C-alpha positions as CSV (number, residue, x, y, z in Angstrom):
1,M,-13.6,5.6,3.0
2,H,-12.7,8.7,1.0
3,S,-14.4,11.6,2.8
4,S,-12.6,12.7,5.9
5,S,-15.6,12.0,8.3
6,R,-16.0,8.4,6.8
7,R,-12.3,7.9,7.1
8,N,-12.1,9.0,10.6
9,R,-14.9,6.7,11.7
10,A,-13.1,3.8,10.0
11,R,-9.9,4.5,11.9
12,S,-11.6,4.8,15.2
13,S,-13.2,1.3,14.8
14,H,-11.5,-2.0,15.3
15,F,-8.8,-2.3,12.7
16,G,-7.5,-5.8,11.7
17,R,-9.4,-9.0,11.0
18,F,-7.2,-12.0,11.6
19,V,-8.4,-15.3,10.4
20,G,-8.5,-17.5,13.5
21,A,-7.4,-14.7,15.8
22,T,-8.5,-11.3,17.2
23,G,-6.4,-8.3,16.8
24,V,-6.0,-5.4,19.2
25,A,-8.1,-2.4,18.6
26,V,-5.9,0.6,18.3
27,A,-6.5,4.2,17.1
28,L,-3.7,5.0,14.8
29,T,-2.1,8.2,13.3
30,A,-2.0,8.7,9.5
31,G,1.2,10.6,9.5
32,L,4.5,9.1,8.3
33,V,7.5,9.2,10.8
34,A,10.8,10.5,9.6
35,C,13.2,7.7,8.9
36,G,16.0,6.5,11.1
37,S,17.1,3.4,13.1
38,S,16.9,2.9,16.8
39,D,19.9,4.2,18.7
40,G,20.1,0.8,20.4
41,E,20.0,2.4,23.8
42,S,16.5,1.1,24.7
43,T,16.2,-0.9,28.0
44,S,13.3,-2.9,26.6
45,D,13.8,-6.7,26.2
46,F,11.6,-6.6,23.1
47,S,13.1,-5.7,19.7
48,A,11.3,-5.5,16.3
49,C,13.5,-5.9,13.3
50,L,12.4,-4.9,9.8
51,M,13.9,-6.2,6.5
52,T,13.1,-4.2,3.4
53,S,13.9,-3.9,-0.3
54,E,16.7,-1.8,-1.5
55,T,14.4,1.2,-1.6
56,G,14.7,1.4,2.2
57,I,12.4,3.0,4.7
58,A,12.3,6.4,3.0
59,D,10.3,5.0,-0.1
60,R,7.3,7.2,0.5
61,S,5.3,3.9,0.3
62,F,4.9,0.6,2.1
63,N,8.5,0.3,3.6
64,Q,7.9,3.8,5.2
65,Q,4.5,2.7,6.5
66,A,6.0,-0.3,8.2
67,W,8.8,1.7,9.8
68,A,6.3,4.3,10.9
69,A,4.3,1.6,12.7
70,L,7.4,0.4,14.5
71,T,8.5,4.0,15.3
72,Q,5.1,4.8,16.8
73,L,5.2,1.8,19.0
74,E,8.7,2.6,20.1
75,D,7.5,6.0,21.2
76,E,4.6,4.4,23.2
77,S,6.2,1.2,24.6
78,D,10.0,1.9,24.6
79,I,10.7,-1.2,22.5
80,E,13.8,-1.4,20.4
81,I,13.5,-1.3,16.6
82,R,16.0,-1.9,13.8
83,N,15.9,-2.0,10.0
84,L,18.1,-3.3,7.3
85,A,17.6,-2.9,3.5
86,K,18.7,-5.4,0.8
87,S,21.9,-4.1,-0.7
88,G,24.4,-5.9,-2.9
89,S,25.5,-9.1,-1.3
90,T,23.4,-8.3,1.8
91,D,20.3,-10.2,0.7
92,Y,17.2,-11.2,2.7
93,P,18.7,-14.5,4.1
94,V,21.7,-12.6,5.3
95,I,19.7,-10.0,6.9
96,G,17.4,-12.5,8.4
97,E,20.2,-14.5,9.9
98,Q,21.8,-11.3,11.2
99,F,18.6,-10.4,13.0
100,V,18.5,-14.0,14.6
101,Q,22.0,-13.6,15.8
102,Q,21.2,-10.2,17.2
103,G,18.4,-11.7,19.3
104,C,15.5,-9.9,17.7
105,S,12.2,-10.7,19.4
106,M,10.2,-10.2,16.2
107,I,11.5,-10.3,12.5
108,I,9.3,-8.6,9.8
109,G,9.8,-8.9,6.1
110,V,8.2,-6.4,3.7
111,G,7.3,-7.8,0.4
112,F,6.9,-11.3,-1.2
113,N,10.7,-11.4,-1.8
114,T,11.2,-11.9,2.0
115,T,8.7,-14.8,2.3
116,S,11.2,-17.7,1.6
117,T,13.6,-16.2,4.3
118,I,10.7,-16.0,6.8
119,E,9.6,-19.5,6.0
120,A,13.2,-20.9,6.4
121,L,13.9,-19.2,9.7
122,A,10.5,-19.5,11.5
123,P,10.6,-23.4,12.2
124,N,14.1,-23.2,13.5
125,N,13.6,-20.3,15.8
126,P,10.4,-20.9,17.8
127,D,11.1,-18.2,20.3
128,I,11.1,-15.5,17.7
129,K,8.0,-14.2,16.1
130,F,7.9,-13.7,12.4
131,V,5.7,-11.5,10.0
132,V,5.7,-11.3,6.3
133,I,3.9,-8.3,4.7
134,D,2.1,-8.5,1.3
135,D,2.3,-12.3,0.9
136,T,0.9,-15.4,2.4
137,L,3.1,-18.0,4.1
138,E,2.6,-21.5,2.6
139,N,3.6,-23.3,5.8
140,D,1.7,-22.6,8.9
141,T,3.8,-22.2,12.1
142,D,2.7,-21.0,15.5
143,N,5.3,-18.2,15.5
144,A,4.6,-16.7,12.1
145,T,1.8,-14.7,10.4
146,S,1.2,-12.9,7.2
147,L,-0.5,-9.6,6.4
148,T,-2.1,-9.3,3.0
149,Y,-4.4,-6.8,1.4
150,A,-7.3,-6.9,-1.1
151,T,-5.8,-4.0,-3.0
152,D,-7.9,-4.8,-6.0
153,Q,-10.9,-3.6,-4.0
154,A,-9.4,-0.2,-3.3
155,A,-8.0,0.0,-6.9
156,F,-11.5,-0.7,-8.2
157,L,-12.7,2.4,-6.5
158,G,-9.7,4.3,-7.9
159,G,-10.5,3.1,-11.4
160,Y,-14.1,4.3,-11.2
161,L,-12.8,7.7,-9.9
162,A,-10.3,8.0,-12.6
163,A,-12.9,7.2,-15.3
164,G,-15.3,9.7,-13.8
165,M,-12.7,12.4,-13.9
166,S,-11.3,11.8,-17.4
167,K,-12.3,14.2,-20.1
168,T,-10.4,12.4,-22.8
169,K,-12.0,9.1,-22.0
170,V,-8.5,7.5,-21.8
171,V,-6.7,6.8,-18.5
172,G,-3.3,5.0,-17.9
173,V,-1.7,2.7,-15.4
174,Y,1.7,1.1,-15.1
175,G,3.7,-1.0,-12.6
176,N,7.2,-1.2,-11.3
177,Q,7.6,-5.0,-11.8
178,P,5.2,-7.6,-13.2
179,I,4.6,-9.4,-9.9
180,P,1.3,-10.6,-8.4
181,P,0.9,-7.8,-5.8
182,V,1.3,-5.1,-8.5
183,Q,-0.8,-6.9,-11.1
184,L,-3.6,-7.2,-8.4
185,Y,-3.8,-3.4,-8.1
186,M,-3.6,-2.9,-11.9
187,T,-6.4,-5.4,-12.6
188,G,-8.6,-3.8,-9.9
189,F,-8.1,-0.5,-11.5
190,V,-9.0,-1.8,-15.0
191,N,-12.1,-3.5,-13.5
192,G,-13.1,-0.2,-11.8
193,V,-13.0,1.6,-15.2
194,N,-14.9,-1.2,-16.9
195,H,-17.6,-0.9,-14.1
196,Y,-17.8,2.8,-14.7
197,N,-18.4,2.1,-18.4
198,E,-21.1,-0.5,-17.7
199,V,-23.0,1.9,-15.3
200,K,-22.7,5.0,-17.4
201,G,-22.7,3.6,-20.9
202,E,-19.2,5.1,-21.6
203,S,-16.2,3.7,-23.2
204,V,-13.2,4.9,-21.2
205,R,-10.1,3.1,-22.3
206,V,-7.1,2.0,-20.1
207,L,-3.6,2.1,-21.3
208,G,-0.8,0.0,-19.7
209,W,-2.5,-3.2,-18.6
210,D,-4.6,-6.0,-20.1
211,P,-5.8,-8.2,-17.2
212,V,-6.7,-11.1,-19.6
213,A,-3.5,-11.3,-21.5
214,K,-1.5,-10.3,-18.4
215,T,0.5,-7.8,-20.5
216,G,1.2,-4.3,-19.8
217,Q,3.6,-1.4,-19.1
218,F,6.3,-2.0,-16.4
219,V,9.4,0.0,-15.3
220,G,11.5,-3.1,-14.7
221,S,12.9,-1.6,-11.5
222,Y,11.8,-0.5,-8.0
223,T,13.8,2.7,-8.1
224,D,13.9,4.2,-11.6
225,V,11.9,7.4,-11.1
226,N,13.0,8.7,-14.5
227,K,11.6,5.6,-16.3
228,G,8.3,6.2,-14.5
229,K,8.3,9.8,-15.8
230,L,9.0,8.7,-19.3
231,I,6.2,6.0,-19.2
232,T,3.8,8.7,-17.8
233,E,4.8,11.1,-20.6
234,S,4.1,8.4,-23.2
235,E,0.6,7.6,-21.7
236,L,-0.2,11.3,-21.6
237,Q,0.9,11.7,-25.3
238,Q,-1.5,8.8,-26.1
239,G,-4.4,10.8,-24.6
240,A,-4.5,9.6,-21.0
241,D,-5.4,12.3,-18.5
242,V,-5.4,10.3,-15.3
243,I,-2.3,8.1,-14.5
244,F,-2.1,5.4,-11.8
245,P,1.5,4.3,-11.1
246,V,1.6,1.1,-9.1
247,A,5.2,1.7,-8.5
248,G,6.0,3.0,-4.9
249,P,8.6,5.8,-5.0
250,I,8.7,5.7,-8.8
251,A,5.4,7.5,-8.7
252,Q,7.4,10.6,-8.1
253,G,8.2,10.6,-11.8
254,T,4.5,10.5,-12.6
255,A,3.8,13.5,-10.2
256,V,6.6,15.5,-12.1
257,A,5.3,14.5,-15.6
258,V,1.6,15.3,-14.8
259,S,2.6,18.7,-13.2
260,D,4.7,19.5,-16.3
261,A,1.7,18.6,-18.5
262,G,-0.3,21.4,-16.7
263,G,-1.6,19.4,-13.8
264,A,-5.1,20.1,-12.5
265,A,-5.3,23.4,-14.5
266,A,-5.1,21.2,-17.7
267,S,-7.3,18.5,-16.2
268,K,-4.3,16.2,-15.8
269,Y,-4.3,14.1,-12.7
270,M,-2.8,11.1,-11.0
271,L,-3.7,8.5,-8.2
272,W,-0.9,7.8,-5.7
273,V,-0.5,4.3,-4.3
274,D,0.0,2.6,-0.9
275,S,0.5,5.7,1.5
276,D,-1.6,8.8,1.3
277,G,0.4,10.8,-1.4
278,C,-0.6,14.1,0.1
279,I,1.3,13.2,3.3
280,A,4.1,11.2,1.7
281,N,4.6,13.7,-1.2
282,A,2.8,16.9,-0.2
283,E,4.6,19.0,-2.9
284,Y,2.5,17.3,-5.6
285,C,-0.8,17.0,-3.7
286,G,-2.3,19.4,-6.2
287,V,-2.3,16.7,-8.9
288,M,-3.5,13.7,-6.8
289,L,-7.1,12.9,-7.0
290,S,-6.6,10.4,-4.2
291,T,-4.5,7.5,-3.1
292,V,-5.3,3.8,-3.4
293,E,-4.2,3.0,0.1
294,K,-2.8,-0.2,1.6
295,G,-3.1,0.0,5.5
296,I,0.4,-1.5,6.4
297,Q,1.0,1.0,9.1
298,K,-2.2,0.3,11.0
299,S,-2.1,-3.5,10.5
300,L,1.6,-3.8,11.4
301,Y,1.1,-1.6,14.4
302,D,-1.8,-3.9,15.5
303,V,0.2,-7.2,15.2
304,T,3.3,-5.8,16.8
305,K,1.4,-4.3,19.7
306,S,-0.3,-7.7,20.2
307,T,3.1,-9.4,20.2
308,V,4.5,-6.9,22.8
309,D,1.5,-7.8,24.9
310,D,2.2,-11.6,24.6
311,Q,-0.8,-12.1,22.3
312,F,0.8,-12.9,18.9
313,P,-2.0,-13.5,16.5
314,S,-2.2,-16.8,14.7
315,G,-3.5,-17.2,11.3
316,S,-3.3,-14.4,8.6
317,Y,-4.7,-11.0,8.3
318,V,-6.6,-9.8,5.2
319,G,-7.1,-6.1,4.9
320,D,-10.1,-5.2,2.8
321,V,-12.5,-2.3,2.3
322,A,-14.9,-3.7,4.9
323,N,-12.4,-3.7,7.8
324,G,-10.5,-0.5,6.6
325,G,-7.4,-2.4,5.5
326,V,-7.6,-0.8,2.1
327,G,-9.5,2.1,0.6
328,L,-9.2,5.6,-1.0
329,S,-7.6,8.5,0.9
330,P,-9.3,11.9,1.2
331,Y,-9.4,14.0,-1.9
332,H,-7.4,16.7,-0.2
333,D,-6.6,19.7,-2.5
334,L,-8.8,18.4,-5.4
335,D,-11.9,17.9,-3.3
336,G,-13.6,20.8,-4.9
337,A,-12.7,19.6,-8.4
338,I,-14.5,16.3,-8.1
339,P,-18.2,16.5,-8.9
340,A,-20.6,15.9,-5.9
341,E,-22.4,13.3,-8.0
342,L,-19.2,11.3,-8.6
343,K,-18.3,11.4,-4.9
344,A,-21.7,10.2,-4.0
345,E,-21.3,7.3,-6.5
346,I,-18.1,6.3,-5.1
347,E,-19.5,6.3,-1.5
348,T,-22.2,4.0,-2.7
349,L,-19.8,1.9,-4.6
350,T,-17.6,1.5,-1.5
351,T,-20.6,0.2,0.5
352,G,-21.3,-2.3,-2.3
353,V,-17.8,-3.5,-2.4
354,S,-17.7,-3.7,1.5
355,D,-20.9,-5.6,1.8
356,G,-20.2,-7.9,-1.3
357,S,-23.1,-6.7,-3.4
358,V,-20.6,-5.3,-6.0
359,S,-17.9,-7.6,-7.3
360,V,-14.5,-6.2,-8.2
361,D,-13.7,-9.2,-10.4
């Protein structure tokens, strides 16, 4: 799921495995669409409305992926799309109620912070379809579904890659906030490094997260790029030469710090998170070994297209390595810097994670 040919095969296959339902097979583009809201002039009677965190739809991460999915479908199907970001007193319940009053056909919440709003609105608005991304709904209703991702599987592959590329035998990770989806990434990364150590008889250390004690390095914000840069500089000073920021747009600070430290010329690298960093942040592609991807664009496109076609999927979607919902991006500019042996090992490891013969726990 990292080489271009393997990735293309995965994308042309059926994407999306709904528990208790069948998704719609769709070939999807990888590019992120420029941000902007619908002009409201669509003649369509279907409207998809997206609520996001304060980082908005230009976060170079999962919000942008979600908006790209809707923009793609708007281009293809002439649906109406809208988005609102949390801001000040405009919290998720306010946004959700506003979308209900506007007559949205489908309301989508990005992130676990939107879950309670979705769960409160869905039972009282049976004619509206609801989706929550990156969390599981506790109460089952016919008009609501959730999209979750086994990101620890993809991060496991990223951890193995980082360990294999480290010359100092020290790598670093940090998160934006100490929340379960972020910790899942970080734990998968640590476990991938540990797996490398077991296979290779090495002792690569991880700074920034202890999955047993549940303690580690966090920014304490979703937007503080400078704090991300300072954390990265600190981990670099402690000897880390590959950094994995599980921090959305804050990863921009890591890209700057790694570049300032000499980048690839000095064997200093990073892994991006969520959306392919060489597309989302092309300026710094030269320091990105890969991206630990979460396929929000692909899966949200699938469920929204199903809904437009009056086939709203019941149950919940779980994206994993096996169905292409998570994985590593192509190596892009650093393809030639990664040893062929390491690439082959990651290919084999991907197969093992996919078929269950390799545990990421």
